[in-house]
C-alpha positions in Angstrom: 65.2 -11.3 5.5 64.9 -15.0 5.8 61.9 -14.6 8.0 60.1 -12.4 5.4 61.0 -14.9 2.6 59.5 -17.7 4.7 56.2 -15.8 5.2 56.0 -15.1 1.4 56.5 -18.8 0.7 53.7 -19.7 3.2 51.4 -17.2 1.4 52.2 -18.6 -2.0 51.6 -22.2 -0.9 48.1 -21.3 0.3 47.3 -18.5 -2.1 47.7 -20.3 -5.5 45.2 -23.2 -4.7 42.9 -20.7 -2.9 42.8 -18.4 -5.9 42.1 -21.3 -8.3 39.4 -22.7 -6.0 37.8 -19.3 -5.6 37.8 -18.7 -9.3 36.2 -22.0 -10.3 33.7 -22.1 -7.4 32.8 -18.5 -7.9 32.1 -19.1 -11.6 30.1 -22.2 -10.8 28.1 -20.7 -7.9 27.4 -17.5 -10.0 26.0 -19.6 -12.9 23.9 -21.8 -10.7 22.7 -18.8 -8.6 21.6 -17.1 -11.8 19.7 -20.2 -12.8 18.1 -20.3 -9.4 17.2 -16.6 -9.4 15.8 -16.8 -12.9 13.8 -19.9 -12.2 12.4 -18.3 -9.0 11.6 -15.1 -10.8 9.8 -16.9 -13.6 7.9 -19.0 -11.1 6.9 -15.9 -9.3 5.8 -14.2 -12.5 3.7 -17.2 -13.3 2.1 -17.1 -9.8 1.6 -13.4 -10.1 -0.1 -14.0 -13.5 -2.3 -16.6 -11.9 -3.6 -14.3 -9.2 -4.0 -11.5 -11.7 -5.9 -13.7 -14.1 -8.1 -14.9 -11.2 -8.8 -11.3 -10.2 -9.7 -10.4 -13.8 -12.0 -13.5 -13.9 -13.9 -12.4 -10.8 -14.1 -8.8 -12.1 -15.6 -10.1 -15.3 -18.1 -12.2 -13.5 -19.1 -9.4 -11.2 -19.5 -7.1 -14.3 -21.7 -9.8 -15.9 -23.9 -10.1 -12.9 -24.2 -6.3 -12.6 -25.3 -6.2 -16.2 -28.3 -8.4 -15.3 -29.0 -6.8 -12.0 -29.2 -3.3 -13.6 -31.7 -4.5 -16.2 -33.9 -6.8 -14.2 -37.0 -5.5 -12.4 -37.2 -8.1 -9.6 -33.8 -7.4 -8.2 -34.2 -9.6 -5.1 -33.8 -12.7 -7.2 -30.3 -11.5 -8.4 -29.1 -9.7 -5.3 -27.9 -12.7 -3.2 -25.8 -14.1 -6.0 -24.3 -10.6 -6.8 -23.3 -10.1 -3.1 -21.7 -13.5 -3.0 -19.7 -12.7 -6.1 -18.6 -9.4 -4.6 -17.0 -11.3 -1.7 -15.2 -13.6 -4.2 -13.9 -10.5 -6.0 -12.7 -9.0 -2.8 -10.8 -12.2 -1.9 -9.2 -12.3 -5.4 -8.2 -8.7 -4.9 -6.5 -9.5 -1.6 -4.4 -12.2 -3.2 -3.6 -10.0 -6.1 -2.3 -7.1 -4.0 -0.4 -9.4 -1.6 1.7 -10.7 -4.5 2.6 -7.2 -5.6 3.5 -6.3 -2.0 5.9 -9.3 -2.0 7.3 -8.2 -5.3 7.8 -4.6 -4.0 10.1 -5.9 -1.3 12.0 -8.3 -3.6 15.6 -7.4 -4.3 15.8 -9.6 -7.4 16.7 -7.3 -10.4 14.2 -9.0 -12.8 11.4 -8.7 -10.2 12.2 -5.1 -9.6 12.2 -4.4 -13.3 8.7 -5.8 -13.7 7.5 -4.1 -10.5 8.5 -0.7 -11.9 7.0 -1.5 -15.3 3.7 -2.2 -13.6 3.8 0.7 -11.1 1.7 3.0 -13.2 -0.9 0.3 -13.9 -1.1 -0.6 -10.2 -1.5 3.0 -9.2 -4.3 3.4 -11.8 -6.0 0.2 -10.6 -5.8 1.2 -6.9 -7.1 4.7 -7.7 -10.0 3.2 -9.6 -10.7 0.5 -7.0 -11.0 3.2 -4.4 -14.5 3.9 -5.9 -15.5 0.2 -6.0 -17.7 0.3 -2.9 -19.4 3.4 -4.3 -20.0 1.7 -7.6 -21.4 -1.3 -5.9 -23.8 0.8 -3.8 -24.9 2.6 -7.0 -25.6 -0.7 -8.7 -27.6 -2.0 -5.7 -29.5 1.4 -5.5 -30.3 1.3 -9.2 -28.5 4.7 -9.8 -25.8 3.4 -12.1 -26.3 2.9 -15.8 -25.2 -0.2 -17.7 -22.8 1.9 -19.7 -21.1 3.3 -16.6 -20.8 -0.1 -15.1 -19.3 -1.6 -18.2 -16.8 1.3 -18.6 -15.7 1.1 -14.9 -15.1 -2.7 -14.8 -13.6 -2.8 -18.3 -11.1 -0.1 -17.4 -9.8 -2.1 -14.4 -9.5 -5.2 -16.6 -7.6 -3.4 -19.3 -5.0 -2.3 -16.7 -4.8 -5.8 -15.2 -4.3 -7.2 -18.7 -1.5 -4.7 -19.3 0.2 -6.1 -16.2 -0.1 -9.7 -17.6 1.3 -8.4 -20.8 4.3 -7.0 -19.0 4.8 -10.2 -17.1 4.5 -12.5 -20.2 6.8 -10.2 -22.2 9.6 -10.8 -19.7 9.0 -14.6 -19.9 9.1 -14.5 -23.7 12.4 -12.5 -23.7 13.9 -15.2 -21.5 13.0 -18.0 -24.0 9.7 -19.1 -22.5 6.6 -19.4 -24.6 4.2 -17.3 -22.7 2.4 -15.4 -25.4 -0.5 -17.9 -25.2 -1.4 -16.6 -21.7 -2.1 -13.1 -22.9 -4.1 -14.3 -25.9 -6.3 -16.4 -23.5 -6.8 -13.3 -21.4 -7.8 -11.3 -24.4 -10.3 -14.0 -25.4 -11.8 -14.2 -21.9 -12.2 -10.4 -21.8 -14.0 -10.3 -25.1 -16.2 -13.3 -24.1 -16.9 -11.6 -20.7 -18.0 -8.4 -22.4 -20.2 -10.4 -24.9 -21.8 -12.2 -21.9 -22.6 -8.8 -20.2 -24.0 -7.1 -23.2 -26.2 -10.0 -24.3 -27.3 -10.6 -20.7 -28.3 -7.0 -20.2 -30.0 -6.8 -23.5 -32.1 -9.9 -22.9 -33.3 -8.7 -19.5 -33.9 -5.1 -20.5 -35.4 -6.0 -23.9 -33.4 -3.2 -25.4 -32.7 -4.1 -29.0 -30.2 -1.3 -29.6 -28.6 -1.6 -33.0 -25.4 0.0 -31.7 -25.2 -2.7 -29.0 -25.8 -5.4 -31.6 -22.9 -4.0 -33.6 -20.7 -4.0 -30.5 -21.5 -7.6 -29.8 -20.7 -8.6 -33.4 -17.3 -6.9 -33.1 -16.6 -8.8 -29.8 -17.5 -12.1 -31.5 -15.1 -11.4 -34.4 -12.3 -10.5 -31.9 -13.0 -13.7 -30.0 -12.6 -15.8 -33.1 -9.4 -14.0 -34.2 -7.8 -14.3 -30.7 -8.8 -18.0 -30.5 -7.3 -18.6 -33.9 -4.0 -16.9 -32.9 -3.8 -19.1 -29.8 -4.4 -22.3 -31.8 -1.9 -21.2 -34.4 1.0 -20.6 -32.0 0.2 -23.1 -29.2 2.4 -26.1 -28.6 1.2 -29.7 -29.0 0.9 -30.0 -25.2 -1.4 -27.0 -25.0 -3.4 -28.1 -28.0 -4.1 -31.4 -26.3 -5.2 -29.6 -23.2 -7.4 -27.3 -25.3 -9.1 -30.3 -26.9 -9.6 -31.9 -23.5 -11.1 -28.8 -21.8 -13.0 -26.9 -24.5 -16.2 -28.8 -25.2 -17.6 -28.8 -28.7 -21.2 -29.3 -27.6 -20.9 -26.2 -25.4 -19.5 -24.1 -28.3 -22.3 -25.5 -30.4 -25.0 -24.5 -27.9 -23.4 -21.0 -27.6 -23.5 -20.6 -31.4 -27.2 -21.6 -31.5 -28.1 -19.1 -28.8 -26.1 -16.4 -30.6 -28.1 -17.1 -33.8 -31.4 -16.9 -32.0 -30.3 -13.7 -30.3 -29.5 -11.9 -33.5 -32.7 -13.2 -35.0 -34.5 -11.6 -32.0 -36.0 -15.0 -31.0 -34.7 -15.1 -27.4 -36.8 -13.8 -24.6 -35.8 -12.6 -21.1 -36.5 -16.2 -19.9 -33.5 -17.3 -21.9 -31.2 -14.8 -20.1 -30.4 -17.3 -17.3 -29.5 -20.0 -19.8 -27.3 -17.6 -21.8 -25.4 -16.5 -18.7 -24.9 -20.1 -17.6 -23.6 -21.3 -21.0 -21.3 -18.3 -21.6 -20.0 -18.5 -18.0 -19.2 -22.2 -18.4 -17.4 -21.4 -21.6 -15.3 -18.6 -20.0 -14.5 -20.9 -17.0 -13.2 -23.5 -19.4 -10.8 -21.0 -20.9 -9.8 -19.9 -17.4 -9.1 -23.6 -16.7 -6.9 -23.8 -19.8 -5.1 -20.6 -18.8 -4.4 -22.1 -15.3 -3.1 -25.3 -17.0 -0.6 -23.3 -19.1 0.6 -21.3 -16.0 0.9 -24.4 -13.8 3.0 -26.0 -16.6 5.4 -23.0 -16.4 5.5 -23.2 -12.6 6.3 -27.0 -12.7 9.1 -26.5 -15.2 10.5 -23.7 -13.1 10.4 -25.9 -10.0 12.4 -28.5 -11.8 15.0 -26.0 -12.9 15.1 -24.5 -9.4 15.6 -27.9 -7.7 18.5 -28.7 -10.0 20.1 -25.4 -9.3 19.6 -25.8 -5.5 21.3 -29.2 -5.6 24.2 -27.7 -7.5 24.5 -24.9 -5.0 24.7 -27.5 -2.1 27.7 -29.1 -3.9 29.2 -25.6 -4.3 28.6 -24.9 -0.6 30.7 -27.9 0.2 33.5 -26.5 -1.9 33.2 -23.2 -0.2 33.5 -24.9 3.2 36.8 -26.4 2.1 37.9 -23.0 0.9 37.0 -21.4 4.3 38.8 -24.2 6.1 41.9 -23.5 4.0 41.8 -19.8 4.8 41.3 -20.5 8.5 44.3 -22.7 8.5 46.3 -20.1 6.7 45.2 -17.4 9.2 46.3 -19.7 12.1 49.7 -20.2 10.6 50.2 -16.5 9.8 49.0 -15.4 13.2 51.9 -17.4 14.7 54.4 -15.8 12.3 53.4 -12.1 12.0 54.5 -9.8 14.7 51.8 -7.8 16.5 52.7 -4.2 16.2 50.7 -1.7 18.3 50.3 0.9 15.5 49.2 -1.7 13.0 46.5 -3.1 15.5 45.2 0.5 16.0 45.0 1.0 12.2 43.2 -2.3 11.7 40.8 -1.7 14.6 39.8 1.8 13.2 39.7 0.7 9.6 37.5 -2.3 10.5 34.6 0.2 10.6 32.9 1.1 7.4 34.4 4.6 7.3 33.4 5.3 3.8 29.9 4.1 4.1 26.6 6.1 3.9 26.6 6.6 7.7 28.3 9.7 9.0 31.3 8.8 11.2 33.4 10.7 13.7 36.6 9.4 15.4 37.8 11.2 18.5 40.7 10.8 20.9 40.0 9.7 24.5 39.4 13.4 25.4 36.6 13.7 22.9 38.5 15.8 20.3 37.7 15.1 16.7 40.6 13.5 14.8 38.8 12.2 11.7 35.4 12.5 9.9 34.1 11.0 6.7 32.4 12.4 3.7 28.9 11.5 5.0 29.6 13.7 8.1 30.1 16.8 5.9 27.1 16.0 3.8 24.8 15.8 6.8 26.3 18.5 9.1 27.6 21.0 6.4 31.0 21.2 8.2 34.1 20.4 6.2 36.8 18.3 8.0 39.1 21.3 8.3 36.4 23.1 10.3 35.9 20.4 13.0 39.3 18.6 13.4 40.7 19.2 16.8 37.3 20.4 18.1 34.8 18.8 20.4 31.6 17.3 18.9 29.6 19.8 21.0 29.9 22.2 17.9 26.9 20.3 16.7 25.0 20.8 20.0 21.3 21.9 19.5 20.6 22.8 23.1 17.3 20.8 22.8 18.5 18.3 25.4 19.1 18.8 29.1 22.5 18.4 30.8 21.1 15.3 32.5 20.7 13.7 29.0 24.4 14.1 28.2 25.5 12.9 31.7 23.6 9.7 31.1 25.2 9.3 27.7 28.7 9.5 29.1 27.8 7.3 32.0 26.8 4.6 29.6 30.0 5.1 27.6 32.2 4.8 30.6 30.4 1.8 32.2 29.2 -0.2 29.1 31.5 1.1 26.4 28.6 2.1 24.1 25.6 4.4 23.8 22.9 4.6 21.1 19.7 6.6 20.7 18.1 9.5 18.9 19.4 13.0 19.4 18.8 16.5 18.0 21.9 18.2 16.6 22.5 21.4 14.6 23.9 21.8 11.1 26.3 24.5 10.2 23.5 26.6 8.7 21.7 26.5 12.1 19.0 23.9 11.0 18.0 21.5 13.8 17.8 17.9 12.7 17.2 14.5 14.4 19.9 11.8 14.0 20.1 8.2 15.1 23.5 8.1 16.9 25.6 5.2 18.1 28.9 5.8 20.0 31.4 3.0 20.7 34.5 3.2 22.9 37.5 1.5 21.3 39.8 -0.2 23.8 43.3 -1.6 23.6 44.4 -5.0 24.9 44.6 -3.6 28.4 41.0 -2.3 28.4 42.0 1.3 28.2 39.9 3.5 25.9 42.0 4.8 23.0 39.3 6.3 20.7 35.6 6.9 20.4 33.8 6.2 17.2 30.4 7.8 16.6 28.1 6.7 13.7 24.9 8.6 12.9 22.2 8.9 10.3 19.9 11.8 9.5 16.5 10.4 10.4 14.6 13.7 10.0 12.6 12.5 7.0 11.8 9.2 8.7 10.6 11.0 11.8 8.4 13.2 9.7 7.0 10.1 8.0 6.3 8.5 11.4 4.6 11.6 12.6 2.5 11.7 9.4 1.5 8.1 9.9 0.4 8.8 13.5 -1.5 11.8 12.2 -3.3 9.8 9.5 -4.3 7.1 12.0 -6.2 9.7 14.1 -7.4 12.0 11.4 -9.7 12.0 8.4 -7.7 11.7 5.1 -9.9 14.2 3.2 -10.6 17.1 5.6 -7.5 16.5 7.9 -9.9 16.8 10.8 -9.7 14.4 13.7 -11.6 11.1 13.0 -14.1 9.2 15.1 -11.4 7.5 17.2 -9.9 10.8 18.2 -13.3 12.3 18.9 -14.1 9.4 21.3 -10.8 9.9 23.2 -11.3 13.7 23.4 -14.9 13.3 24.6 -13.9 10.8 27.2 -11.3 13.3 28.5 -13.7 16.2 28.5 -16.4 14.1 30.1 -14.1 13.2 33.0 -12.8 16.8 33.3 -16.4 18.3 33.4 -17.5 15.9 36.1 -14.4 16.6 38.1 -14.6 20.4 37.9 -18.4 20.7 37.9 -19.0 22.7 34.8 -20.9 22.0 31.6 -19.6 21.1 28.1 -21.6 20.8 24.9 -21.5 18.0 22.3 -22.8 19.0 18.8 -23.8 16.3 16.3 -24.0 17.9 12.8 -25.3 16.3 9.7 -25.3 18.2 6.3 -28.7 18.5 4.7 -28.9 17.4 1.0 -25.3 16.3 0.7 -26.3 13.2 -1.3 -27.8 15.4 -4.0 -24.5 17.3 -4.3 -22.7 14.0 -5.0 -25.4 12.9 -7.4 -25.7 16.2 -9.3 -22.0 17.3 -9.3 -20.0 14.2 -8.7 -18.0 12.9 -5.7 -15.0 15.1 -6.4 -17.1 18.2 -6.0 -18.7 16.6 -2.9 -15.2 16.0 -1.4 -14.2 19.6 -2.1 -17.4 20.8 -0.5 -16.6 18.8 2.7 -13.2 20.4 2.9 -14.7 23.9 2.6 -17.4 23.0 5.2 -14.7 21.8 7.6 -12.8 25.1 7.2 -16.0 26.9 7.9 -16.5 25.0 11.1 -13.0 25.9 12.4 -13.6 29.6 11.7 -16.7 29.5 14.0 -14.9 28.0 17.0 -12.6 28.9 19.8 -9.0 27.6 19.9 -9.9 25.2 22.7 -12.9 23.8 20.8 -12.7 20.4 19.0 -14.2 19.5 15.6 -14.1 16.1 14.0 -15.4 14.3 10.9 -17.0 11.0 12.0 -18.7 9.9 8.8 -19.5 10.8 5.2 -21.3 14.1 5.9 -21.4 13.8 9.7 -19.4 16.1 12.0 -19.2 16.6 15.7 -18.0 19.5 17.8 -17.0 19.5 21.5 -17.3 22.8 23.3 -15.4 22.5 26.6 -15.8 24.7 29.8 -18.9 26.7 28.7 -20.2 27.5 32.1 -21.0 26.2 35.6 -24.6 27.3 34.9 -26.5 25.1 32.6 -28.6 27.9 31.1 -25.5 29.9 30.2 -23.9 26.8 28.7 -27.1 26.2 26.6 -27.0 29.9 25.4 -23.3 29.6 24.5 -23.9 26.3 22.5 -26.7 28.0 20.7 -24.6 30.9 19.7 -21.9 28.7 18.2 -24.5 26.6 16.4 -26.2 29.7 14.9 -22.7 30.8 13.7 -22.3 27.5 12.0 -25.7 27.6 10.3 -25.1 31.2 9.2 -21.7 30.2 7.8 -23.3 27.4 5.8 -26.1 29.5 4.5 -23.8 31.3 2.2 -23.3 29.5 -1.2 -19.9 27.7 -1.6 -18.0 28.5 -4.7 -16.5 25.2 -6.0 -14.9 25.2 -9.5 -17.7 26.6 -11.7 -20.6 25.8 -9.3 -22.3 27.8 -6.6 -23.5 25.2 -4.1 -26.1 25.9 -1.4 -26.2 23.6 1.6 -27.5 23.6 5.2 -27.1 21.4 8.3 -29.1 19.9 11.1 -27.6 20.2 14.6 -28.3 18.1 17.7 -26.9 19.3 21.0 -26.3 17.5 24.3 -25.0 19.3 27.4 -22.8 17.1 29.6 -22.3 15.7 32.3 -26.0 16.7 33.0 -27.0 13.2 34.1 -25.3 11.3 31.3 -23.9 7.9 32.1 -21.0 7.8 29.6 -19.8 9.2 26.3 -22.0 6.8 24.3 -25.0 8.2 26.1 -23.9 11.7 25.1 -23.5 10.8 21.5 -26.8 8.9 21.3 -28.8 11.8 22.7 -27.1 14.3 20.5 -27.7 12.0 17.5 -31.4 11.7 18.4 -31.7 15.5 18.7 -30.0 15.9 15.3 -32.7 13.6 13.7 -35.4 15.7 15.5 -33.8 18.8 13.8 -34.1 17.1 10.4 -37.8 16.3 11.1 -38.3 20.0 11.8 -37.7 20.9 8.1 -33.9 20.7 8.5 -31.4 23.6 9.0 -32.5 23.5 12.7 -31.0 23.3 16.1 -32.4 20.9 18.7 -31.1 20.6 22.3 -31.6 17.3 24.1 -33.7 17.7 27.2 -33.0 14.2 28.5 
């Protein structure tokens, strides 16, 4: 009794100051950590806003240059500058998306909240940007109208501005004046649209009354947004505004506007208009960056103070840890080591109630305990498996040698881990990541085995899908060019080794560009899927078909014959099947689409040096088929 009382006194001596220290240090650390976390989040928001604003700025500039390129007749003068700007836009996009990838991985609650608020906008932007290369090609080819160009780029900017709105809203809710940023973005977008409309109109000499009305509305919105900014801006931002925004530039812009509306500006003035309006927008972008950098600097100051406070708190925590270590040392000398208590502590030290399924067995491998996650994964209730061997989960997909190696590792190393197929109660086979550990007593004798496992079926499926996507075309689900090259290399070596002939077919659809132009790319994509299905219906199981380009396909016909003439005849039969299949109109949505193909064939090995030689000769034959009025088959004689 005296011994127990003494232990309680020791506990009390250490516990009272420890609890007090824990309470005050925990409160202090929590408060400073929140300050640090909030400052880091707000800094990150400001940085995200900067890269988003920069992306918007480049999109606006590309849109403005497109407006002139679409209208001008001598496009070579504008092309170089437009291509340079496209590179700048791509670089800004990389910075933009990298920040959102960082935010996606961030565990900070505020950052996660903003990420999920912006998820829909990001999805819309990525979906729209998927067509950016196509839009750019259409601009350069002169097949895109000014209206289509404006609508496309303006849609992207509206979604990007919504992201900035979401970011600045959080900053405002946390007591930071960030509404000025969004107003500046609104102003820049209106000014960018005005620049594009006027630039296009000057170069195209199209005095559309509707466009003039649109430009007037944009100017009014610019003035209103500018006034809102000036009304709410702090003294600091007003000083910066007066330093950056040049009155003479505004005056020149107003004079050009007046001449434009009086129809006194010619196409020669377009370059000067673009220069002045761009310089003006750049000034407002500079102002926006000043505002954001001010936020970042203030957050850095707060963050630094919080970090210093946490360093002090860390020292207090070290003292607390030292006190606890001292307490443990004293108690270890006083508390009797009972065998049962050690066993209980050793078993309970594992996270038995975690998300991982756990099984505890005796030394003979009989189950004595399972957790809830075990039942959720396997379907077995504890009462159904207690006292039984874990082999009730056996899937019979592994050899006896596999299990022998597992037990050999357990007996020699005390542990085993790996992936294994097991079977649920309902008979379903699943893959799990399993780790088994042997629990030993002080004498090194195994007293229990603990198995921990996770169902990784979904992860395995995701990995398999990723591997599939790397080697297949995303649209048609056919193998891609990389897979085709590997397959062709294999068949080339096999044909040379066994002395028989294979055939390589290079197929290009005739008139596919017109389908895209007349019906749109979504119809063109659906047509490619149907054409792919048609190819597969014309082939043997051992034949190989791949999509290697936009409307280019190739087919490998292995083991046709040891006689070259028979092989040629077989390749022709397959090719004619394909042309016949394509000759029937394809029904897609409300359209009936007629299409044909040109096919170039190369038998191999037949003197070919390597697979590139095969592809080049088949490609040459395909172009010869196109020259022969298309929908033809040409066999390479080289």
